[in-house]
Backbone as JSON Lines, residues from 0, in Angstrom:
{"i":0,"aa":"M","n":[40.93,137.87,127.35],"ca":[42.24,137.42,127.44],"c":[43.31,138.38,126.96]}
{"i":1,"aa":"D","n":[44.14,138.73,127.79],"ca":[45.2,139.7,127.42],"c":[46.34,139.17,126.77]}
{"i":2,"aa":"S","n":[46.69,137.87,127.01],"ca":[47.92,137.3,126.48],"c":[47.55,135.95,125.82]}
{"i":3,"aa":"W","n":[48.4,135.4,124.96],"ca":[48.22,134.23,124.3],"c":[49.34,133.32,124.67]}
{"i":4,"aa":"N","n":[48.93,132.12,125.11],"ca":[50.06,131.13,125.33],"c":[50.23,130.27,124.17]}
{"i":5,"aa":"D","n":[51.31,129.48,124.24],"ca":[51.79,128.71,123.14],"c":[50.73,127.7,122.76]}
{"i":6,"aa":"E","n":[49.94,127.12,123.72],"ca":[48.96,126.15,123.3],"c":[47.68,126.84,122.61]}
{"i":7,"aa":"R","n":[47.37,128.06,122.97],"ca":[46.24,128.76,122.22],"c":[46.76,129.15,120.91]}
{"i":8,"aa":"L","n":[47.99,129.53,120.8],"ca":[48.59,129.83,119.37],"c":[48.61,128.62,118.47]}
{"i":9,"aa":"D","n":[48.95,127.52,119.03],"ca":[48.96,126.29,118.24],"c":[47.56,125.92,117.91]}
{"i":10,"aa":"E","n":[46.63,126.01,118.77],"ca":[45.19,125.76,118.41],"c":[44.86,126.65,117.28]}
{"i":11,"aa":"L","n":[44.99,127.86,117.29],"ca":[44.72,128.9,116.34],"c":[45.29,128.49,115.01]}
{"i":12,"aa":"S","n":[46.6,128.16,115.06],"ca":[47.21,127.67,113.85],"c":[46.54,126.46,113.17]}
{"i":13,"aa":"R","n":[46.25,125.51,114.08],"ca":[45.57,124.39,113.46],"c":[44.2,124.61,112.94]}
{"i":14,"aa":"R","n":[43.4,125.47,113.55],"ca":[42.08,125.9,112.89],"c":[42.33,126.66,111.68]}
{"i":15,"aa":"M","n":[43.21,127.47,111.58],"ca":[43.5,128.28,110.45],"c":[43.95,127.31,109.25]}
{"i":16,"aa":"D","n":[44.83,126.42,109.54],"ca":[45.18,125.38,108.57],"c":[43.94,124.48,108.07]}
{"i":17,"aa":"A","n":[43.2,124.2,109.02],"ca":[41.99,123.35,108.63],"c":[41.02,124.22,107.67]}
{"i":18,"aa":"G","n":[40.87,125.44,108.03],"ca":[39.96,126.37,107.26],"c":[40.61,126.56,105.92]}
{"i":19,"aa":"F","n":[42.02,126.78,105.84],"ca":[42.46,126.93,104.45],"c":[42.41,125.72,103.7]}
{"i":20,"aa":"K","n":[42.5,124.5,104.29],"ca":[42.36,123.34,103.69],"c":[41.02,123.08,103.06]}
{"i":21,"aa":"E","n":[39.98,123.44,103.76],"ca":[38.73,123.38,103.18],"c":[38.56,124.42,102.06]}
{"i":22,"aa":"M","n":[39.11,125.56,102.19],"ca":[38.96,126.5,101.06],"c":[39.72,126.01,99.86]}
{"i":23,"aa":"R","n":[40.86,125.44,100.01],"ca":[41.68,124.94,98.78],"c":[40.82,123.81,98.09]}
{"i":24,"aa":"E","n":[40.21,122.96,98.87],"ca":[39.33,121.96,98.38],"c":[38.13,122.42,97.65]}
{"i":25,"aa":"E","n":[37.57,123.52,98.06],"ca":[36.38,124.16,97.41],"c":[36.79,124.8,96.18]}
{"i":26,"aa":"M","n":[38.09,125.49,96.24],"ca":[38.58,126.08,95.1],"c":[38.82,125.05,93.87]}
{"i":27,"aa":"R","n":[39.41,123.92,94.34],"ca":[39.7,122.9,93.3],"c":[38.41,122.35,92.68]}
{"i":28,"aa":"E","n":[37.34,122.2,93.4],"ca":[36.09,121.7,92.93],"c":[35.59,122.81,92.09]}
{"i":29,"aa":"G","n":[35.63,123.99,92.41],"ca":[35.11,125.21,91.58],"c":[35.85,125.21,90.33]}
{"i":30,"aa":"F","n":[37.17,125.14,90.31],"ca":[38.08,125.18,88.98],"c":[37.74,123.99,88.27]}
{"i":31,"aa":"A","n":[37.42,122.81,88.82],"ca":[37.09,121.66,87.91],"c":[35.72,121.93,87.26]}
{"i":32,"aa":"R","n":[34.76,122.65,87.94],"ca":[33.49,122.93,87.24],"c":[33.71,123.86,86.24]}
{"i":33,"aa":"V","n":[34.58,124.86,86.31],"ca":[34.82,125.94,85.29],"c":[35.4,125.18,84.1]}
{"i":34,"aa":"D","n":[36.42,124.23,84.44],"ca":[37.1,123.59,83.33],"c":[36.15,122.83,82.5]}
{"i":35,"aa":"K","n":[35.17,122.15,83.1],"ca":[34.14,121.43,82.32],"c":[33.39,122.41,81.38]}
{"i":36,"aa":"R","n":[32.99,123.5,81.88],"ca":[32.24,124.48,81.17],"c":[33.04,125.0,80.05]}
{"i":37,"aa":"F","n":[34.33,125.23,80.26],"ca":[35.14,125.59,79.15],"c":[35.29,124.63,78.08]}
{"i":38,"aa":"E","n":[35.34,123.32,78.43],"ca":[35.29,122.19,77.41],"c":[34.07,122.35,76.57]}
{"i":39,"aa":"Q","n":[32.91,122.52,77.23],"ca":[31.68,122.75,76.47],"c":[31.82,123.87,75.51]}
{"i":40,"aa":"V","n":[32.31,125.07,75.93],"ca":[32.49,126.13,75.01],"c":[33.47,125.84,73.91]}
{"i":41,"aa":"D","n":[34.51,125.08,74.27],"ca":[35.49,124.78,73.14],"c":[34.77,123.91,72.11]}
{"i":42,"aa":"R","n":[33.95,123.02,72.46],"ca":[33.24,122.23,71.42],"c":[32.22,123.07,70.57]}
{"i":43,"aa":"R","n":[31.56,124.04,71.28],"ca":[30.67,124.94,70.52],"c":[31.55,125.69,69.56]}
{"i":44,"aa":"F","n":[32.65,126.22,69.89],"ca":[33.47,127.01,69.03],"c":[33.92,126.12,67.8]}
{"i":45,"aa":"E","n":[34.27,124.9,68.05],"ca":[34.64,124.02,66.93],"c":[33.51,123.8,66.0]}
{"i":46,"aa":"Q","n":[32.24,123.76,66.48],"ca":[31.2,123.71,65.59],"c":[30.91,125.05,64.78]}
{"i":47,"aa":"V","n":[31.21,126.14,65.47],"ca":[31.06,127.49,64.71],"c":[32.15,127.46,63.65]}
{"i":48,"aa":"D","n":[33.42,127.12,63.99],"ca":[34.44,127.15,63.03],"c":[34.15,126.28,61.74]}
{"i":49,"aa":"K","n":[33.45,125.15,61.97],"ca":[33.08,124.28,60.88],"c":[32.1,124.98,60.0]}
{"i":50,"aa":"R","n":[31.05,125.69,60.67],"ca":[30.08,126.38,59.91],"c":[30.72,127.51,59.07]}
{"i":51,"aa":"F","n":[31.69,128.2,59.63],"ca":[32.34,129.29,58.9],"c":[33.14,128.77,57.7]}
{"i":52,"aa":"E","n":[33.74,127.57,57.97],"ca":[34.51,126.9,56.78],"c":[33.63,126.62,55.69]}
{"i":53,"aa":"R","n":[32.44,125.96,55.96],"ca":[31.4,125.58,54.95],"c":[30.89,126.89,54.28]}
{"i":54,"aa":"L","n":[30.78,128.0,54.93],"ca":[30.2,129.3,54.37],"c":[31.31,129.87,53.5]}
{"i":55,"aa":"Y","n":[32.59,129.76,53.88],"ca":[33.68,130.19,53.11],"c":[33.83,129.43,51.75]}
{"i":56,"aa":"Y","n":[33.57,128.08,51.9],"ca":[33.61,127.27,50.67],"c":[32.46,127.71,49.72]}
{"i":57,"aa":"V","n":[31.24,127.83,50.19],"ca":[30.12,128.22,49.38],"c":[30.3,129.59,48.79]}
{"i":58,"aa":"M","n":[30.85,130.6,49.49],"ca":[31.18,131.87,48.95],"c":[32.19,131.82,47.73]}
{"i":59,"aa":"I","n":[33.18,131.03,48.04],"ca":[34.2,130.93,46.95],"c":[33.64,130.22,45.8]}
{"i":60,"aa":"T","n":[32.91,129.13,46.05],"ca":[32.24,128.28,44.86],"c":[31.38,129.36,44.11]}
{"i":61,"aa":"G","n":[30.48,130.0,44.89],"ca":[29.61,130.91,44.17],"c":[30.27,131.98,43.4]}
{"i":62,"aa":"S","n":[31.34,132.56,44.01],"ca":[32.01,133.66,43.33],"c":[32.63,133.17,42.0]}
{"i":63,"aa":"I","n":[33.28,131.91,42.15],"ca":[33.82,131.38,40.85],"c":[32.77,131.2,39.82]}
{"i":64,"aa":"G","n":[31.61,130.73,40.19],"ca":[30.48,130.45,39.31],"c":[30.04,131.69,38.72]}
{"i":65,"aa":"L","n":[29.84,132.77,39.53],"ca":[29.41,134.06,39.02],"c":[30.37,134.69,37.92]}
{"i":66,"aa":"V","n":[31.69,134.58,38.27],"ca":[32.62,135.18,37.42],"c":[32.73,134.42,36.22]}
{"i":67,"aa":"T","n":[32.56,133.13,36.24],"ca":[32.67,132.35,35.1],"c":[31.43,132.56,34.15]}
{"i":68,"aa":"S","n":[30.24,132.68,34.74],"ca":[29.11,132.97,33.92],"c":[29.12,134.42,33.28]}
{"i":69,"aa":"V","n":[29.62,135.3,33.98],"ca":[29.79,136.63,33.41],"c":[30.88,136.73,32.22]}
{"i":70,"aa":"L","n":[32.0,136.08,32.4],"ca":[32.92,135.85,31.43],"c":[32.41,135.18,30.09]}
{"i":71,"aa":"L","n":[31.67,134.1,30.39],"ca":[31.05,133.43,29.26],"c":[29.92,134.22,28.53]}
{"i":72,"aa":"A","n":[29.16,135.0,29.37],"ca":[28.23,135.84,28.73],"c":[28.86,136.93,27.92]}
{"i":73,"aa":"V","n":[29.93,137.53,28.39],"ca":[30.68,138.65,27.63],"c":[31.34,137.99,26.33]}
{"i":74,"aa":"A","n":[31.9,136.71,26.55],"ca":[32.6,136.16,25.43],"c":[31.72,135.81,24.35]}
{"i":75,"aa":"F","n":[30.5,135.18,24.6],"ca":[29.52,134.62,23.67],"c":[28.32,135.43,23.39]}
{"i":76,"aa":"G","n":[28.29,136.66,24.17],"ca":[27.06,137.52,23.99],"c":[27.02,138.44,23.07]}
């Protein structure tokens, strides 16, 4: 076909619109799946943060205990 008439152009336009509509829907679904996975990752990072907080507390407490015992050993030794 060498030339396009208005009806063929309108048909092409409708088909392209329908194709893009499907693609947008697929993209929305894909982004929703990715968002759910990021929510899981966020929860895991919260758990890791809590573990680091506990480790920090143990290190500070241990350091204070070690310094205190060294000072007491020097003072009464």
